[in-house]
VEXDREN-2710 file (C-alpha; in Angstrom, 1 decimal):
% VEXDREN-2710
k/r/px/py/pz
1/MET/146.3/-19.1/-83.6
2/PRO/146.3/-18.8/-80.1
3/VAL/149.6/-18.2/-78.4
4/ARG/150.7/-21.3/-76.1
5/THR/153.7/-20.3/-74.7
6/ILE/153.6/-20.1/-70.9
7/ILE/155.8/-16.7/-69.5
8/GLU/157.1/-15.7/-65.8
9/PRO/154.2/-13.5/-64.8
10/PHE/156.3/-11.1/-63.5
11/ARG/159.2/-8.8/-64.2
12/ILE/162.5/-8.7/-62.4
13/LYS/162.8/-5.6/-60.5
14/SER/166.3/-6.2/-58.2
15/VAL/168.6/-9.0/-59.1
16/GLU/171.3/-10.8/-57.0
17/PRO/174.7/-12.0/-58.7
18/ILE/175.9/-15.5/-58.9
19/ARG/179.6/-16.4/-59.0
20/TRP/181.0/-18.9/-61.4
21/THR/183.5/-21.6/-60.1
22/THR/185.7/-24.2/-62.0
23/ARG/185.4/-28.0/-61.3
24/GLU/189.0/-27.9/-59.8
25/ALA/187.4/-25.5/-57.4
26/ARG/184.3/-27.4/-56.8
27/GLU/186.4/-30.6/-56.2
28/ARG/188.0/-29.2/-53.1
29/LEU/185.0/-27.3/-51.9
30/LEU/183.0/-30.8/-52.1
31/GLN/185.7/-32.6/-50.4
32/ALA/186.0/-29.8/-47.4
33/ALA/182.4/-30.1/-47.0
34/HIS/182.4/-33.9/-46.8
35/TYR/180.7/-34.8/-49.7
36/ASN/177.5/-33.0/-47.9
37/LEU/175.8/-30.1/-50.2
38/PHE/174.2/-29.0/-46.9
39/LEU/177.9/-27.9/-45.6
40/LEU/178.7/-26.0/-48.7
41/ALA/178.7/-21.9/-48.5
42/ALA/176.0/-20.8/-50.5
43/ASP/178.5/-18.4/-52.5
44/ASP/180.0/-21.4/-54.1
45/VAL/176.8/-22.6/-55.7
46/LEU/175.6/-21.6/-58.9
47/ILE/172.1/-22.8/-59.2
48/ASP/171.0/-23.5/-55.9
49/LEU/167.9/-26.2/-55.9
50/LEU/168.5/-27.7/-52.5
51/THR/165.0/-26.4/-51.2
52/ASP/162.1/-24.2/-52.2
53/SER/161.5/-23.6/-48.4
54/GLY/162.4/-19.8/-47.9
55/THR/164.2/-19.2/-51.0
56/GLY/161.9/-17.8/-53.6
57/ALA/161.7/-14.2/-54.3
58/MET/158.9/-11.8/-52.5
59/SER/156.6/-9.5/-54.7
60/ILE/156.5/-5.7/-54.3
61/TYR/153.2/-6.0/-52.8
62/GLN/154.8/-8.2/-50.0
63/TRP/157.9/-5.5/-49.3
64/GLY/155.2/-3.0/-49.2
65/ALA/153.6/-4.7/-46.4
66/ILE/156.4/-5.2/-44.5
67/GLN/156.9/-1.4/-44.2
68/GLU/153.5/-2.0/-42.5
69/GLY/154.4/-4.4/-40.0
70/ASP/153.3/-3.8/-36.4
71/GLU/155.8/-5.0/-34.2
72/SER/153.9/-4.8/-30.8
73/TYR/154.7/-7.6/-28.3
74/ALA/150.9/-8.6/-27.8
75/GLY/147.7/-7.7/-30.0
76/SER/149.4/-6.5/-33.1
77/ARG/147.3/-5.5/-36.1
78/SER/149.8/-7.5/-38.1
79/TYR/148.5/-10.7/-36.7
80/THR/145.1/-9.7/-37.3
81/ARG/146.0/-9.2/-40.8
82/PHE/147.9/-12.5/-41.1
83/LYS/145.1/-14.5/-39.1
84/ASN/142.1/-13.0/-41.4
85/SER/144.2/-14.3/-44.7
86/VAL/145.1/-17.6/-43.1
87/GLN/141.3/-18.1/-41.9
88/ASP/140.3/-17.3/-45.3
89/ILE/141.7/-19.9/-47.1
90/PHE/142.0/-22.8/-44.5
91/GLY/138.9/-22.0/-42.3
92/TYR/140.2/-23.2/-38.9
93/ARG/139.0/-21.4/-35.6
94/HIS/142.5/-21.2/-34.1
95/VAL/145.6/-19.7/-36.2
96/ILE/148.6/-20.0/-34.1
97/PRO/151.9/-18.5/-35.7
98/THR/155.5/-20.2/-35.6
99/HIS/158.8/-19.2/-37.0
100/GLN/158.5/-22.2/-39.5
101/GLY/156.6/-25.4/-40.1
102/ARG/159.0/-27.8/-38.1
103/ALA/157.9/-25.6/-35.1
104/ALA/154.3/-26.1/-35.7
105/GLU/154.9/-29.9/-36.0
106/ARG/156.7/-29.8/-32.7
107/ILE/154.2/-28.1/-31.0
108/LEU/151.4/-30.4/-32.4
109/PHE/153.3/-33.7/-31.6
110/SER/154.3/-32.8/-28.3
111/THR/150.9/-32.0/-27.2
112/MET/148.9/-34.8/-29.0
113/LEU/151.7/-37.9/-29.0
114/LYS/153.0/-40.3/-26.4
115/LYS/155.4/-43.1/-26.4
116/GLY/153.6/-46.1/-28.1
117/ASP/151.7/-44.1/-30.4
118/VAL/151.1/-44.2/-34.2
119/VAL/150.5/-41.5/-36.7
120/PRO/149.6/-42.5/-40.1
121/ASN/150.5/-40.2/-43.2
122/ASN/150.8/-40.7/-47.0
123/THR/154.6/-39.9/-46.6
124/HIS/156.2/-38.1/-43.7
125/PHE/158.7/-35.6/-44.7
126/ASP/162.1/-35.6/-42.7
127/THR/161.3/-33.0/-40.1
128/THR/157.7/-34.3/-39.8
129/ARG/159.1/-38.1/-39.2
130/ALA/161.6/-36.6/-36.5
131/ASN/159.2/-34.8/-34.5
132/VAL/157.0/-37.7/-34.3
133/GLU/159.5/-40.0/-33.5
134/ALA/161.2/-37.9/-31.0
135/THR/157.8/-38.7/-28.8
136/GLY/158.4/-42.1/-28.7
137/ALA/155.7/-42.4/-31.5
138/GLU/155.8/-44.4/-35.1
139/ALA/155.5/-42.4/-38.1
140/LEU/153.7/-44.9/-40.5
141/ASP/153.7/-44.1/-44.4
142/LEU/151.0/-45.6/-46.4
143/VAL/151.1/-44.0/-49.9
144/ILE/149.4/-46.0/-52.4
145/GLU/151.2/-48.5/-54.2
146/GLU/151.6/-46.3/-57.6
147/GLY/153.4/-43.5/-55.3
148/LYS/156.2/-46.2/-55.0
149/GLN/156.9/-46.8/-58.6
150/PRO/159.1/-43.8/-59.8
151/GLY/158.5/-44.4/-63.5
152/LEU/154.8/-45.0/-63.3
153/ILE/152.3/-42.4/-64.3
154/HIS/149.3/-41.7/-62.2
155/PRO/147.5/-38.6/-61.5
156/PHE/147.5/-38.4/-58.0
157/LYS/150.4/-40.6/-56.9
158/GLY/150.4/-39.0/-53.5
159/ASN/147.3/-40.4/-52.6
160/MET/146.9/-42.1/-49.3
161/ASN/146.1/-46.1/-49.3
162/VAL/142.7/-45.7/-47.5
163/ALA/142.5/-49.6/-47.2
164/ALA/146.0/-49.7/-45.5
165/LEU/144.7/-47.0/-43.1
166/GLU/141.6/-48.7/-42.1
167/ALA/143.7/-51.7/-41.1
168/ALA/146.4/-50.1/-39.4
169/ILE/143.5/-48.6/-37.2
170/GLN/141.9/-52.3/-36.6
171/ARG/145.7/-53.4/-35.9
172/VAL/146.7/-50.6/-33.9
173/GLY/143.3/-49.7/-32.3
174/ARG/141.8/-46.0/-32.3
175/GLU/143.2/-45.2/-28.7
176/HIS/147.0/-45.4/-30.2
177/ILE/146.4/-43.5/-33.4
178/PRO/145.7/-39.7/-32.1
179/LEU/145.7/-38.3/-35.4
180/VAL/146.0/-38.9/-39.3
181/MET/148.2/-36.7/-41.3
182/LEU/147.9/-35.9/-45.1
183/THR/150.7/-34.4/-46.6
184/ILE/149.6/-32.2/-49.7
185/THR/151.8/-32.6/-52.1
186/ASN/153.7/-35.6/-50.9
187/ASN/157.3/-34.1/-51.1
188/SER/159.0/-37.5/-50.1
189/GLY/157.2/-39.2/-52.6
190/GLY/158.2/-37.0/-55.6
191/GLY/156.2/-33.9/-55.1
192/GLN/152.9/-35.6/-56.1
193/PRO/149.5/-34.5/-55.4
194/VAL/146.6/-36.0/-53.5
195/SER/143.2/-35.8/-54.9
196/MET/139.9/-34.3/-53.5
197/GLU/138.4/-37.6/-53.5
198/ASN/141.3/-39.2/-51.5
199/ALA/141.0/-36.6/-49.0
200/ARG/137.6/-37.2/-48.8
201/GLN/137.7/-40.8/-48.1
202/VAL/140.6/-40.5/-45.5
203/SER/138.6/-37.6/-43.9
204/GLU/135.2/-39.6/-43.5
205/LEU/137.2/-43.0/-42.3
206/CYS/139.2/-40.5/-39.7
207/HIS/135.8/-39.1/-38.3
208/ARG/134.1/-42.5/-38.3
209/HIS/136.6/-43.6/-36.1
210/GLY/137.0/-40.1/-34.2
211/ILE/140.4/-39.6/-35.2
212/PRO/141.2/-35.9/-35.9
213/LEU/142.7/-35.2/-39.6
214/TYR/145.5/-32.8/-40.1
215/PHE/147.2/-31.6/-43.2
216/ASP/150.7/-31.0/-43.8
217/ALA/149.7/-28.0/-45.8
218/CYS/152.9/-26.7/-47.2
219/ARG/152.3/-26.9/-50.8
220/PHE/148.4/-26.6/-50.7
221/ALA/148.4/-24.3/-53.5
222/GLU/150.4/-26.6/-55.9
223/ASN/148.1/-29.4/-54.8
224/SER/144.9/-27.3/-55.6
225/TRP/146.4/-26.4/-58.9
226/PHE/146.6/-30.2/-59.7
227/ILE/143.1/-31.1/-58.7
228/LYS/141.8/-28.5/-60.9
229/LEU/143.9/-29.7/-64.0
230/ARG/143.4/-33.6/-63.4
231/GLU/140.1/-34.2/-61.3
232/PRO/136.8/-34.4/-62.8
233/GLY/134.5/-31.5/-61.7
234/TYR/137.1/-28.8/-60.5
235/ALA/138.0/-27.3/-63.8
236/ASP/135.7/-24.3/-63.1
237/LYS/136.8/-23.8/-59.6
238/THR/139.5/-21.5/-58.4
239/PRO/142.6/-22.8/-56.4
240/LYS/141.4/-20.9/-53.9
241/GLN/137.8/-22.4/-53.7
242/ILE/139.5/-26.1/-53.9
243/ALA/141.7/-25.1/-51.0
244/GLN/138.8/-24.5/-49.0
245/GLU/136.8/-27.5/-49.6
246/MET/139.8/-29.5/-49.1
247/PHE/140.5/-28.3/-45.5
248/ALA/137.0/-28.3/-44.8
249/LEU/137.6/-32.2/-44.6
250/GLY/140.1/-31.6/-42.0
251/ASP/140.4/-30.7/-38.3
252/GLY/143.5/-28.7/-38.6
253/CYS/147.3/-28.5/-40.3
254/THR/150.5/-27.5/-40.0
255/MET/152.2/-25.0/-42.6
256/SER/155.6/-23.8/-43.5
257/ALA/154.8/-20.7/-44.9
258/LYS/158.5/-20.9/-46.7
259/LYS/156.7/-22.8/-49.4
260/ASP/153.2/-22.0/-50.8
261/GLY/153.3/-18.9/-48.3
262/MET/155.7/-17.4/-50.6
263/ALA/157.7/-16.0/-47.7
264/ASN/161.5/-16.2/-46.7
265/ILE/160.4/-17.3/-43.2
266/GLY/157.3/-18.4/-40.9
267/GLY/154.8/-20.6/-40.7
268/PHE/151.6/-21.4/-38.6
269/LEU/149.3/-24.3/-36.6
270/CYS/145.8/-24.5/-37.1
271/THR/143.1/-26.4/-35.2
272/ASN/139.3/-26.4/-34.4
273/ASP/139.6/-27.8/-31.1
274/ASP/139.3/-25.3/-28.5
275/HIS/140.8/-27.3/-25.4
276/LEU/144.0/-28.5/-27.9
277/ALA/144.4/-25.0/-28.9
278/GLN/145.2/-23.6/-25.2
279/GLN/147.2/-26.1/-24.6
280/GLU/149.5/-25.7/-27.7
281/LYS/149.8/-21.7/-27.0
282/ASN/150.8/-22.5/-23.8
283/LEU/153.6/-24.5/-25.2
284/LEU/154.3/-21.5/-28.0
285/ILE/154.5/-19.0/-25.1
286/LEU/157.5/-21.3/-23.5
287/THR/159.2/-21.8/-26.5
288/GLU/158.3/-19.7/-29.4
289/GLY/156.5/-16.4/-28.3
290/TYR/153.3/-14.8/-27.7
291/PRO/150.3/-16.4/-29.5
292/THR/150.0/-13.0/-31.6
293/TYR/153.8/-13.4/-33.0
294/GLY/154.8/-16.9/-32.5
295/GLY/158.5/-16.1/-32.8
296/LEU/158.0/-13.8/-35.9
297/ALA/158.4/-10.4/-36.6
298/GLY/155.2/-8.3/-37.4
299/ARG/156.7/-7.8/-40.6
300/ASP/157.0/-11.5/-41.3
301/LEU/153.2/-11.9/-40.6
302/GLU/152.6/-9.3/-43.1
303/ALA/154.6/-10.9/-46.0
304/ILE/152.6/-14.1/-45.2
305/ALA/149.2/-12.7/-45.2
306/VAL/149.9/-11.2/-48.8
307/GLY/151.8/-14.2/-50.1
308/LEU/149.3/-16.6/-49.4
309/GLN/147.0/-14.9/-51.2
310/GLU/149.2/-14.8/-54.2
311/ALA/150.0/-18.4/-54.1
312/VAL/146.5/-19.2/-55.2
313/ALA/146.7/-16.6/-58.0
314/GLU/145.9/-18.6/-61.2
315/ASP/148.5/-16.8/-63.3
316/TYR/151.1/-17.8/-60.8
317/LEU/150.2/-21.4/-60.6
318/ARG/150.1/-21.8/-64.3
319/TYR/153.8/-20.7/-64.5
320/ARG/154.9/-22.6/-61.5
321/ILE/153.5/-26.0/-62.5
322/ALA/154.6/-25.4/-66.1
323/SER/158.4/-24.6/-65.3
324/THR/158.7/-27.5/-63.0
325/ALA/157.2/-29.8/-65.8
326/TYR/159.6/-28.0/-68.2
327/LEU/162.6/-29.6/-66.7
328/GLY/161.2/-32.8/-65.9
329/ASN/160.1/-33.2/-69.6
330/HIS/162.9/-32.3/-71.2
331/LEU/164.9/-34.8/-69.0
332/ALA/162.3/-37.6/-69.5
333/GLU/162.6/-37.0/-73.2
334/GLN/166.2/-37.7/-73.2
335/GLY/165.7/-41.0/-70.9
336/ILE/167.0/-39.8/-68.1
337/PRO/164.9/-41.7/-65.0
338/ILE/162.7/-39.1/-63.1
339/VAL/159.5/-39.4/-60.9
340/LEU/156.8/-39.1/-63.2
341/PRO/154.9/-37.2/-63.9
342/PRO/157.0/-34.0/-62.7
343/GLY/155.7/-32.5/-59.3
344/GLY/154.9/-29.3/-58.2
345/HIS/157.9/-27.8/-56.8
346/ALA/160.5/-30.1/-57.8
347/VAL/161.9/-32.7/-60.4
348/TYR/163.0/-35.8/-58.6
349/LEU/166.1/-37.8/-60.5
350/ASP/165.6/-41.5/-59.7
351/ALA/168.8/-42.3/-58.4
352/ARG/168.3/-46.0/-58.2
353/ALA/167.6/-46.2/-61.7
354/PHE/170.3/-43.4/-63.0
355/VAL/173.3/-45.3/-60.9
356/PRO/172.3/-48.9/-60.9
357/HIS/175.8/-49.9/-60.0
358/ILE/176.2/-47.9/-56.8
359/PRO/174.4/-50.1/-53.9
360/LEU/172.3/-48.7/-51.4
361/GLU/174.5/-48.7/-48.7
362/GLN/176.9/-46.4/-50.6
363/PHE/174.2/-43.7/-51.0
364/PRO/173.4/-43.5/-54.5
365/GLY/171.2/-40.3/-54.1
366/VAL/173.9/-38.7/-52.6
367/ALA/176.8/-39.9/-54.9
368/LEU/174.6/-38.4/-57.7
369/ALA/174.1/-34.9/-55.9
370/ALA/177.5/-34.8/-55.6
371/GLU/178.2/-35.2/-59.0
372/LEU/175.8/-32.3/-60.3
373/TYR/177.7/-30.0/-58.3
374/LEU/180.9/-31.1/-59.7
375/GLU/179.9/-31.1/-63.1
376/GLY/177.8/-27.8/-62.8
377/GLY/177.7/-26.3/-59.4
378/ILE/174.2/-27.2/-59.0
379/ARG/173.1/-27.9/-55.4
380/SER/170.0/-30.5/-55.0
381/VAL/169.1/-32.5/-52.0
382/GLU/168.8/-36.6/-51.6
383/ILE/165.7/-38.0/-50.4
384/GLY/166.8/-41.7/-49.9
385/THR/168.6/-43.7/-47.7
386/LEU/170.8/-41.1/-46.3
387/MET/167.6/-39.1/-45.2
388/PHE/165.3/-41.9/-44.2
389/ASP/167.6/-44.9/-43.4
390/LYS/165.4/-48.2/-43.8
391/ALA/162.5/-46.5/-44.0
392/ALA/163.4/-45.2/-47.5
393/LYS/161.3/-46.7/-50.0
394/MET/163.2/-44.8/-53.0
395/ASP/166.5/-43.1/-53.4
396/LEU/165.6/-39.8/-55.1
397/VAL/167.5/-36.2/-55.9
398/ARG/165.1/-33.8/-55.8
399/LEU/165.9/-30.6/-57.7
400/ALA/163.5/-28.1/-55.7
401/ILE/162.8/-25.1/-57.8
402/PRO/162.7/-21.6/-55.5
403/ARG/159.6/-19.6/-56.6
404/ARG/159.9/-16.6/-59.0
405/THR/163.8/-17.3/-58.7
406/TYR/165.2/-18.5/-61.8
407/THR/164.5/-18.3/-65.3
408/GLN/164.3/-20.7/-68.4
409/SER/168.1/-19.9/-69.3
410/HIS/168.7/-21.3/-65.3
411/ILE/166.6/-24.2/-66.0
412/ASP/168.1/-24.9/-69.6
413/TYR/171.9/-25.0/-68.0
414/VAL/170.4/-27.6/-65.4
415/ILE/169.1/-29.9/-68.1
416/GLU/172.4/-29.3/-69.9
417/VAL/174.5/-30.5/-66.8
418/ILE/172.3/-33.2/-65.8
419/THR/172.4/-34.6/-69.4
420/GLU/176.2/-34.4/-69.2
421/VAL/176.3/-36.4/-66.1
422/TRP/173.9/-39.0/-67.6
423/HIS/176.2/-39.5/-70.2
424/LYS/179.2/-40.5/-67.9
425/ARG/177.0/-41.8/-64.9
426/GLU/179.3/-45.4/-64.8
427/GLN/182.2/-43.0/-63.6
428/ILE/180.1/-41.8/-60.3
429/ARG/181.4/-43.6/-57.1
430/GLY/179.5/-44.4/-54.1
431/LEU/180.1/-43.1/-50.6
432/LYS/180.5/-43.8/-46.9
433/LEU/179.7/-42.2/-43.8
434/THR/182.7/-40.8/-41.4
435/TYR/180.4/-39.1/-39.2
436/GLU/176.2/-39.2/-38.4
437/PRO/174.5/-37.4/-35.5
438/PRO/171.8/-39.5/-33.6
439/PHE/169.0/-37.8/-36.0
440/LEU/168.3/-36.0/-39.0
441/ARG/171.7/-37.2/-40.0
442/HIS/171.3/-35.8/-43.9
443/PHE/172.0/-32.5/-42.5
444/THR/175.4/-32.8/-40.9
445/ALA/176.6/-36.0/-41.6
446/GLN/180.2/-36.4/-43.1
447/LEU/180.9/-38.8/-45.9
448/GLU/183.9/-39.7/-48.2
449/GLN/184.1/-41.8/-51.7
450/VAL/184.3/-45.6/-51.4
END
């Protein structure tokens, strides 16, 4: 009988201690943080599932590559290795390094957008939406209807509604849509993947109208694995081959290498447009650095070059997706409402179903996230009414799992804490704002219990 248990495809070589706190201490800490988990000190968090961005553990090969970092200001060999690794997977002509994904977004949108433009996406994430809106353009979400229903099972809930995209182009006019974006996987929609067929349909529609297609590629490797598992015709292809096929459908991408780049910092912007690339490099020089380092040290470029290739390794992806499903399936089996099926990088609690007694104006997702911290020192993040205001289609609590960082026993603890909160969910109280900044308010907002 074959062994079915999927184990971590690595051994632990270095450890970081975590500190226990009492519930009484966490009550004081949460009040001092104004019920915003972003404002907590990391040392006061036991299991940190706030984000999978830059929080993973790097491999011995990445650490070894760091020692070879060439810190030359211009034309470093580290940039050459970085560019070669990116082009091997993504295939685009111009590779522009940035210090992280939102810098790539800002440069892309500052260069391409103007006031009154519209950018369709399956679902914009927070910084993407904010960078679009900062130019005076509109961020338009066009995910399929199945993607708006947390409990519905569908293999590719991240897909874009192609008919709605066609209608938007007809309504707005091609001249007001400088680009279309496709986010893989769809973070705001529960970490759900986009199928190759959907990407192909979006690509054909965009190019028929002369509109460039860009990918928000942060979790491209996880999306490729879902295609391999779920889409007919791809079972025998490698994740790298699947990624290469998908990126060939587009004209460029933005990338946070802090996700499927397996690094702690960094990102990049790619395009096939020579004229646009020059404009983007000019802006990069003004705000980030020279085009062969883009705000990064040479050692960071080396870590990304190795990490991108590790992210498409089948042993890693098999473990990565299985470990996320382990958490999601155990919660679902107990009747705890989550976005189904479990996503690639995170499990999303459906806060509206978890605490239906809390009205939307009292931020059910934030209230639930606060309770998870109080109960067990777990830090998560709300993706809902606080983050997106009226644009929120759902109120979710994301449990983002850092790469190669936590073991199964850590996840068993998370399951136990969430189950305990589920059993006393009627006691959870709503929250109200006492301070909010003018944009991206969830990062620094302050709240108090109603």
